[in-house]
C-alpha positions as YAML, in Angstrom:
chain: A
units: angstrom
residues:
- id: 1
  name: MET
  ca: [-6.56, -140.07, -106.95]
- id: 2
  name: LYS
  ca: [-5.82, -140.89, -103.29]
- id: 3
  name: LYS
  ca: [-2.16, -141.52, -104.16]
- id: 4
  name: SER
  ca: [-1.93, -138.16, -105.91]
- id: 5
  name: ILE
  ca: [-3.38, -136.32, -102.93]
- id: 6
  name: ALA
  ca: [-1.09, -138.17, -100.52]
- id: 7
  name: LEU
  ca: [1.94, -137.36, -102.71]
- id: 8
  name: LEU
  ca: [0.93, -133.71, -102.96]
- id: 9
  name: CYS
  ca: [0.53, -133.46, -99.16]
- id: 10
  name: ALA
  ca: [3.92, -135.11, -98.60]
- id: 11
  name: LEU
  ca: [5.59, -132.67, -101.02]
- id: 12
  name: MET
  ca: [3.94, -129.69, -99.34]
- id: 13
  name: LEU
  ca: [5.07, -130.83, -95.88]
- id: 14
  name: THR
  ca: [8.61, -131.47, -97.15]
- id: 15
  name: GLY
  ca: [8.71, -127.94, -98.54]
- id: 16
  name: CYS
  ca: [7.73, -126.52, -95.15]
- id: 17
  name: VAL
  ca: [10.49, -128.40, -93.39]
- id: 18
  name: THR
  ca: [13.28, -127.65, -95.87]
- id: 19
  name: ASP
  ca: [12.44, -123.93, -96.12]
- id: 20
  name: LYS
  ca: [12.98, -123.45, -92.39]
- id: 21
  name: ASP
  ca: [16.33, -121.79, -91.62]
- id: 22
  name: THR
  ca: [17.64, -122.98, -88.27]
- id: 23
  name: SER
  ca: [21.26, -121.85, -88.63]
- id: 24
  name: VAL
  ca: [22.80, -119.84, -85.83]
- id: 25
  name: THR
  ca: [23.25, -116.14, -86.55]
- id: 26
  name: ALA
  ca: [25.45, -113.45, -85.02]
- id: 27
  name: GLU
  ca: [22.36, -111.97, -83.37]
- id: 28
  name: LYS
  ca: [21.66, -115.22, -81.52]
- id: 29
  name: LEU
  ca: [25.20, -115.30, -80.12]
- id: 30
  name: GLN
  ca: [25.78, -111.67, -79.19]
- id: 31
  name: GLN
  ca: [26.15, -110.85, -75.51]
- id: 32
  name: GLN
  ca: [26.34, -114.56, -74.57]
- id: 33
  name: ARG
  ca: [29.03, -116.32, -72.52]
- id: 34
  name: PHE
  ca: [29.71, -120.06, -72.49]
- id: 35
  name: VAL
  ca: [32.00, -122.34, -70.45]
- id: 36
  name: LEU
  ca: [33.66, -125.39, -72.03]
- id: 37
  name: GLU
  ca: [32.30, -128.72, -70.81]
- id: 38
  name: THR
  ca: [33.61, -131.34, -73.25]
- id: 39
  name: ALA
  ca: [36.28, -131.62, -75.94]
- id: 40
  name: ASN
  ca: [35.75, -134.39, -78.48]
- id: 41
  name: GLY
  ca: [33.25, -136.05, -76.16]
- id: 42
  name: GLU
  ca: [35.60, -136.11, -73.16]
- id: 43
  name: PRO
  ca: [34.81, -133.99, -70.07]
- id: 44
  name: VAL
  ca: [37.19, -131.10, -69.55]
- id: 45
  name: LYS
  ca: [38.74, -131.18, -66.11]
- id: 46
  name: ALA
  ca: [38.03, -128.22, -63.87]
- id: 47
  name: SER
  ca: [40.63, -125.50, -63.66]
- id: 48
  name: GLU
  ca: [41.13, -122.42, -61.51]
- id: 49
  name: LYS
  ca: [39.63, -120.18, -64.17]
- id: 50
  name: PRO
  ca: [36.68, -120.99, -66.43]
- id: 51
  name: LEU
  ca: [37.51, -122.06, -69.98]
- id: 52
  name: GLU
  ca: [35.17, -119.72, -71.76]
- id: 53
  name: LEU
  ca: [33.98, -118.39, -75.07]
- id: 54
  name: ALA
  ca: [32.08, -115.10, -75.14]
- id: 55
  name: PHE
  ca: [30.38, -113.14, -77.89]
- id: 56
  name: GLY
  ca: [30.04, -109.36, -77.96]
- id: 57
  name: ASP
  ca: [27.89, -107.17, -80.15]
- id: 58
  name: LYS
  ca: [27.41, -107.76, -83.83]
- id: 59
  name: VAL
  ca: [30.09, -105.63, -85.52]
- id: 60
  name: THR
  ca: [28.55, -104.94, -88.93]
- id: 61
  name: ALA
  ca: [25.69, -105.93, -91.19]
- id: 62
  name: LEU
  ca: [28.07, -108.58, -92.59]
- id: 63
  name: GLU
  ca: [27.23, -111.03, -89.78]
- id: 64
  name: ARG
  ca: [30.42, -110.24, -87.85]
- id: 65
  name: VAL
  ca: [30.45, -110.73, -84.10]
- id: 66
  name: GLN
  ca: [33.15, -110.05, -81.52]
- id: 67
  name: VAL
  ca: [34.57, -113.31, -80.12]
- id: 68
  name: SER
  ca: [36.71, -113.53, -76.98]
- id: 69
  name: GLY
  ca: [37.57, -115.88, -74.16]
- id: 70
  name: SER
  ca: [40.25, -118.00, -72.60]
- id: 71
  name: MET
  ca: [41.54, -121.54, -72.50]
- id: 72
  name: CYS
  ca: [45.15, -121.41, -71.31]
- id: 73
  name: ASN
  ca: [45.60, -118.08, -73.11]
- id: 74
  name: HIS
  ca: [43.20, -115.21, -73.68]
- id: 75
  name: PHE
  ca: [41.97, -114.59, -77.23]
- id: 76
  name: THR
  ca: [39.86, -112.10, -79.17]
- id: 77
  name: GLY
  ca: [38.83, -111.43, -82.76]
- id: 78
  name: ALA
  ca: [36.01, -110.49, -85.10]
- id: 79
  name: GLY
  ca: [34.20, -113.56, -86.36]
- id: 80
  name: LYS
  ca: [32.03, -113.96, -89.42]
- id: 81
  name: MET
  ca: [28.85, -116.03, -89.34]
- id: 82
  name: SER
  ca: [27.74, -117.58, -92.61]
- id: 83
  name: ALA
  ca: [25.21, -120.41, -92.94]
- id: 84
  name: GLY
  ca: [25.76, -121.49, -89.34]
- id: 85
  name: GLU
  ca: [29.56, -121.46, -89.60]
- id: 86
  name: LEU
  ca: [31.77, -119.22, -87.45]
- id: 87
  name: THR
  ca: [35.14, -118.20, -88.87]
- id: 88
  name: VAL
  ca: [37.65, -115.97, -87.10]
- id: 89
  name: LYS
  ca: [40.55, -115.48, -89.53]
- id: 90
  name: GLU
  ca: [42.55, -113.08, -87.35]
- id: 91
  name: LEU
  ca: [42.39, -114.35, -83.79]
- id: 92
  name: ALA
  ca: [44.69, -112.43, -81.43]
- id: 93
  name: MET
  ca: [45.93, -114.65, -78.61]
- id: 94
  name: THR
  ca: [48.39, -114.32, -75.77]
- id: 95
  name: ARG
  ca: [51.21, -116.85, -76.10]
- id: 96
  name: MET
  ca: [51.91, -118.22, -72.63]
- id: 97
  name: MET
  ca: [52.93, -121.83, -72.11]
- id: 98
  name: CYS
  ca: [50.65, -123.58, -69.64]
- id: 99
  name: ASN
  ca: [51.64, -126.24, -67.15]
- id: 100
  name: ASP
  ca: [48.54, -128.23, -68.10]
- id: 101
  name: PRO
  ca: [48.99, -130.05, -71.45]
- id: 102
  name: GLN
  ca: [45.20, -130.24, -71.92]
- id: 103
  name: LEU
  ca: [44.94, -126.44, -71.83]
- id: 104
  name: ASN
  ca: [47.76, -126.08, -74.37]
- id: 105
  name: THR
  ca: [45.99, -128.53, -76.64]
- id: 106
  name: LEU
  ca: [42.67, -126.71, -76.24]
- id: 107
  name: ASP
  ca: [44.32, -123.40, -77.21]
- id: 108
  name: HIS
  ca: [45.61, -124.91, -80.44]
- id: 109
  name: THR
  ca: [42.38, -126.79, -81.14]
- id: 110
  name: LEU
  ca: [40.12, -123.77, -80.69]
- id: 111
  name: SER
  ca: [42.43, -121.52, -82.72]
- id: 112
  name: ALA
  ca: [42.54, -124.02, -85.60]
- id: 113
  name: MET
  ca: [38.78, -124.57, -85.51]
- id: 114
  name: LEU
  ca: [37.95, -120.86, -85.61]
- id: 115
  name: SER
  ca: [40.54, -120.14, -88.29]
- id: 116
  name: ALA
  ca: [39.22, -122.88, -90.60]
- id: 117
  name: GLY
  ca: [35.57, -122.32, -89.72]
- id: 118
  name: ALA
  ca: [33.44, -124.30, -87.27]
- id: 119
  name: GLN
  ca: [29.79, -125.25, -87.55]
- id: 120
  name: VAL
  ca: [27.84, -123.73, -84.68]
- id: 121
  name: ASP
  ca: [24.82, -125.32, -83.02]
- id: 122
  name: LEU
  ca: [22.94, -123.56, -80.24]
- id: 123
  name: THR
  ca: [20.33, -125.74, -78.56]
- id: 124
  name: GLY
  ca: [18.94, -124.35, -75.33]
- id: 125
  name: ASP
  ca: [21.95, -123.47, -73.18]
- id: 126
  name: GLN
  ca: [24.35, -125.74, -75.08]
- id: 127
  name: LEU
  ca: [26.69, -124.36, -77.74]
- id: 128
  name: THR
  ca: [28.60, -126.78, -79.94]
- id: 129
  name: LEU
  ca: [31.47, -125.88, -82.25]
- id: 130
  name: ALA
  ca: [32.33, -128.67, -84.67]
- id: 131
  name: THR
  ca: [34.72, -129.41, -87.52]
- id: 132
  name: ALA
  ca: [35.52, -132.72, -89.20]
- id: 133
  name: ASP
  ca: [38.25, -133.32, -86.60]
- id: 134
  name: HIS
  ca: [37.03, -131.72, -83.37]
- id: 135
  name: THR
  ca: [33.90, -130.97, -81.34]
- id: 136
  name: LEU
  ca: [33.79, -128.57, -78.42]
- id: 137
  name: THR
  ca: [30.66, -128.36, -76.27]
- id: 138
  name: PHE
  ca: [29.97, -125.33, -74.07]
- id: 139
  name: LYS
  ca: [27.25, -124.44, -71.56]
- id: 140
  name: ARG
  ca: [25.74, -120.96, -71.39]
- id: 141
  name: VAL
  ca: [26.50, -119.31, -68.07]
- id: 142
  name: ASN
  ca: [25.19, -115.74, -68.49]
- id: 143
  name: ALA
  ca: [25.41, -112.69, -70.70]
- id: 144
  name: ALA
  ca: [28.87, -111.52, -71.70]
- id: 145
  name: SER
  ca: [30.25, -108.56, -69.86]
...
C-alpha cells in the first residue's frame, strides 16, 4: 500500500513538471534589445558599435516577431517562434565586407542560425540562441527602440 501511494505521488509530481511550458514566446521577446557577449563559449571582443539583436512588436497571431540588429552588417526580418525555436527565413542584410574577420564570421553564423532555426532560451537578462553547431549568448541591455 505504501509503495502504491509513493508511486502515485511520484506520477502526480512528474505530471506537474512535464505539463509546464517554459518555451520562449514572441511576447517575451518583443521590445527587448540584447548585446552579444559570447560566440560558441568564447568572449566576443569589444567593437566600436554594439553587436546587437533586437526584437520589435509581435507581427501577427502566428507568433511572428520583428527581428533586427547588427554584427558587421545590419539585418532585419520577421521571425516565427514555434516551441521555443526562432526562425527567420527571409533575413534582409546589408552586404559590406568588414575589416574584422570575427565580425564577418558572426554575420554568416547568425544568418545561418536564424535561417535554419535556433532554439531560444531567455533566463533573466541572458538570451541564448543555439543550434547543433553554434551558440550565441547575449545580455539584455534595455528595451528596443
